[in-house]
C-alpha positions, 0 to 999 in steps of 0.5 A: 474504512476503520482504525485498521485498514491500510493505503495502498498508492498504487497504478495499474501499469506497475507490477510491483503494485499489481502483485502487491494487490493481489497478495491484499485481495488474497490475504483478505486485509481491508484496505483503501487503494488509490489510483495514482492514474485516475487520481495524478495529485495523489502521487503528491501525497504518496511521494510526500509520505515517503520521500520517493517516486516509487510506487507503490507505497503503502501506509499502514494503521500505525503509520509506518509505510512500505515503499516497493515491499517484497511480499515478505514486508508486507506479510510479516507486518500485517502479522505485527499489527494482528490483521492477518 
């Protein structure tokens, strides 16, 4: 991981998580995926970051985050950070 890596907290049963993960993959963005099914304790980390229990939580290299972002929200933030 580099200082431009973002982190996505999600689960395989979550449609928004599947959509966001697919978008990041298609854009070729370097990211770390934290599977909340495989690592249930990470759900507490995601909740601490977002203040909510909704997923996905996408944490950007500038320490900002989105909760349940639209594709447009993610793309806009990635462009703002010059990651795409």
